[in-house]
C-alpha positions as MATLAB code, in Angstrom:
seq = 'MRAVWISGLTALALLAGFFWYLAPLDPGALALQFAFTPRAFGQIIHFWSPDDLARYRIHLAVDVALLLAYGLFGYLYATRAGVFAARAPAFRHVLAWLLPVAACLDALENVLHWWLTEVPRFGVAPLYALSGGASSLKWLLILGFGLLSVYALYRADD';
ca = [
      16.171  -51.888  228.057;
      19.633  -51.050  229.382;
      19.916  -48.012  227.070;
      16.461  -46.815  228.279;
      17.602  -46.901  231.829;
      21.016  -45.352  231.141;
      19.512  -42.428  229.080;
      16.702  -41.920  231.681;
      18.937  -41.967  234.712;
      21.520  -39.746  232.977;
      18.708  -37.183  232.218;
      17.462  -37.361  235.770;
      20.978  -36.903  237.206;
      21.684  -33.930  234.895;
      18.303  -32.341  235.677;
      18.980  -32.679  239.456;
      22.433  -31.134  238.940;
      20.891  -28.241  237.032;
      18.343  -27.593  239.810;
      21.168  -27.420  242.304;
      23.507  -25.355  240.042;
      20.792  -22.754  239.000;
      19.116  -22.601  242.449;
      20.855  -19.308  243.334;
      19.255  -17.531  240.435;
      16.339  -15.273  241.461;
      14.208  -15.048  239.520;
      14.855  -18.643  238.365;
      15.957  -19.836  234.999;
      12.428  -21.146  234.280;
      11.148  -17.544  234.295;
      13.541  -16.622  231.584;
      12.194  -19.522  229.378;
       8.767  -17.735  229.360;
       9.986  -14.276  228.677;
       8.447  -13.480  225.236;
       9.517   -9.795  224.968;
      12.804   -7.870  225.221;
      11.306   -6.092  228.237;
      10.309   -9.230  230.089;
      13.654  -10.882  229.292;
      15.589   -7.783  230.412;
      13.653   -7.503  233.616;
      14.804  -11.041  234.642;
      18.390  -10.505  233.499;
      18.706   -7.191  235.359;
      17.906   -8.974  238.660;
      20.905  -11.216  238.190;
      24.478  -10.234  239.085;
      27.243  -10.641  236.483;
      28.144  -13.903  238.274;
      24.512  -15.129  238.039;
      24.381  -14.347  234.305;
      27.701  -16.168  233.827;
      26.316  -19.132  235.755;
      23.279  -19.215  233.430;
      25.382  -19.031  230.331;
      27.679  -21.835  231.505;
      24.621  -24.026  232.117;
      23.502  -23.491  228.448;
      26.589  -25.339  227.122;
      26.164  -28.189  229.520;
      22.436  -28.369  228.844;
      23.194  -29.978  225.525;
      23.970  -33.194  227.410;
      20.597  -33.023  229.164;
      18.615  -32.477  226.051;
      20.438  -35.260  224.246;
      19.781  -37.541  227.231;
      16.083  -36.906  227.477;
      15.554  -36.915  223.730;
      17.176  -40.318  223.458;
      15.290  -41.550  226.577;
      11.973  -40.560  225.025;
      12.642  -42.373  221.742;
      14.096  -45.527  223.301;
      11.297  -45.688  226.000;
       8.547  -45.480  223.433;
      10.064  -47.898  220.938;
      11.518  -50.497  223.413;
       9.290  -50.612  226.528;
       7.095  -53.604  226.431;
       4.044  -51.711  227.704;
       3.794  -50.040  224.314;
       4.000  -53.234  222.309;
       0.125  -53.539  222.297;
      -0.477  -49.951  221.260;
      -1.282  -49.009  217.769;
       1.877  -48.220  215.641;
       0.756  -44.613  215.169;
       0.506  -44.140  218.920;
       4.071  -45.440  219.473;
       5.299  -43.319  216.547;
       3.953  -40.135  218.040;
       5.107  -40.980  221.504;
       8.589  -41.853  220.227;
       9.091  -38.399  218.697;
       7.649  -36.134  221.410;
      10.786  -35.854  223.549;
      13.219  -35.788  220.638;
      11.292  -32.807  219.136;
      11.165  -31.179  222.558;
      14.973  -31.562  222.714;
      15.372  -29.832  219.371;
      13.174  -26.955  220.594;
      15.305  -26.914  223.742;
      18.489  -26.604  221.560;
      16.878  -23.738  219.635;
      15.937  -22.048  222.930;
      19.542  -22.511  224.262;
      21.053  -20.973  221.153;
      18.778  -17.953  221.277;
      19.327  -17.524  225.079;
      23.138  -17.774  224.517;
      22.925  -14.941  221.879;
      20.303  -12.858  223.731;
      22.280  -12.903  227.007;
      25.570  -12.019  225.480;
      24.763   -8.258  225.236;
      21.555   -6.230  225.420;
      19.654   -6.735  222.163;
      16.481   -4.624  221.823;
      15.819   -4.578  218.111;
      15.072   -8.283  217.683;
      11.726   -8.714  219.409;
      10.666  -11.603  217.214;
      13.723  -13.656  218.455;
      12.492  -13.217  222.074;
       9.007  -14.399  220.975;
      10.569  -17.342  219.131;
      12.580  -18.280  222.229;
       9.525  -18.122  224.476;
       7.518  -20.019  221.921;
      10.123  -22.750  221.569;
      10.269  -23.122  225.359;
       6.441  -23.254  225.707;
       6.127  -25.843  222.980;
       8.992  -27.850  224.497;
       7.283  -27.964  227.831;
       3.936  -28.887  226.196;
       5.597  -31.803  224.388;
       7.291  -32.984  227.632;
       3.932  -32.798  229.401;
       2.262  -34.655  226.468;
       4.854  -37.378  226.631;
       4.240  -37.831  230.383;
       0.472  -37.909  229.927;
       0.568  -40.236  227.020;
       2.947  -42.564  228.861;
       0.644  -42.717  231.878;
      -2.308  -43.283  229.582;
      -0.475  -46.145  227.858;
       0.402  -47.687  231.279;
      -3.185  -47.394  232.346;
      -4.499  -48.941  229.075;
      -2.010  -51.791  229.347;
      -4.112  -53.378  232.077;
      -7.081  -53.664  229.599;
];
């Protein structure tokens, strides 16, 4: 269980650090994750100063540590936490892969954001949609992991 705690606390600390580091961005970085078109993406970027954009791009490189930490946490939590021992193997298997898959989608989103924020790119609308879709699916998987974890904890009392 030590690895579960280390990966979870690492993810939490990195997430808190990112909230602090990205707080000056207005609109926030989360808004950019749900920009599905070049126009929506550009409208957010144009509110940011060059320093704000540099801040966002720097965070993308460090975000790799966060996605590795939460992906590892999700897998270890689902496979090692005692509360899931009584659950059906299929349930544990699905739960084990929700955060690692979310982390892969996060990595895809980061690569696309790195490339899309380098210079204005208008002729690649499908890549903006792919970025927004990857982000949306990532957040749905994270939410699903949380809901299934709460459900498993609730059912553990039965």
